[in-house]
KOLDOTI-185540 format. One record per residue (C-alpha): x negated, y negated, z. Coordinates in steps of 0.25 Angstrom, whole numbers, plus 5000, padded with zeros to 4 digits. Example, Ala and Ser with C-alpha at 12.3 -4.5 7.8 and 13.67 -1.06 7.14 Angstrom:
2
495150185031
494550045029
% end
This chain:
91
411649354734
412449474735
413749464743
414849564747
416249514745
417349554754
418549474748
419149604742
418549704752
419949764755
420349784741
419149784732
417949814742
416749734745
416149664732
414649644731
414249524722
413049434719
413349284722
413249174712
412449064718
412349044733
413349044744
413948904746
414148824759
415548884761
415049034760
415749044746
415049144737
415149154722
415049284715
415249334700
416749344697
416549494694
416149524709
417549474713
418349554703
419649594710
420949654704
420649624690
420349474692
419049404696
418949334709
418349194708
416949234713
416949154725
417049214739
417149134752
416349174765
417349274770
417349354757
415849394755
414649434764
413149434762
412949584766
413749704764
413849734779
414549604781
415549634770
415849774774
416049734789
417049624784
417749714774
417949814786
418449704794
419449674783
419849814781
420049834796
420949714797
421749764785
421949904791
422449834804
423449754796
423949874789
424049964801
424949854807
425849854795
425950004795
426350004810
427349904807
427949984796
427950114804
428750044815
429850004805
431150074806
432250074796
433650114797
434850084806
434650024820
433349964816
432949814813
% end
């Protein structure tokens, strides 16, 4: 079965892989180790139910949701930094 892995969506993108065996009772899927290659090391090849999807459309929608949440967090951090003041008379 082909799956779309979103575990590294914000750093590496969406990975596409063929599974080894079937999805087990807890929605854990196993893929060849090369499919989880990340930052010079191999991922263990197991992905839980929130890290993979059966269709590309579902994976893209989830990755966009992750991206939007990350952008929201970064905007809050930027706003906080812009409001900071340094020098005399500031806390």
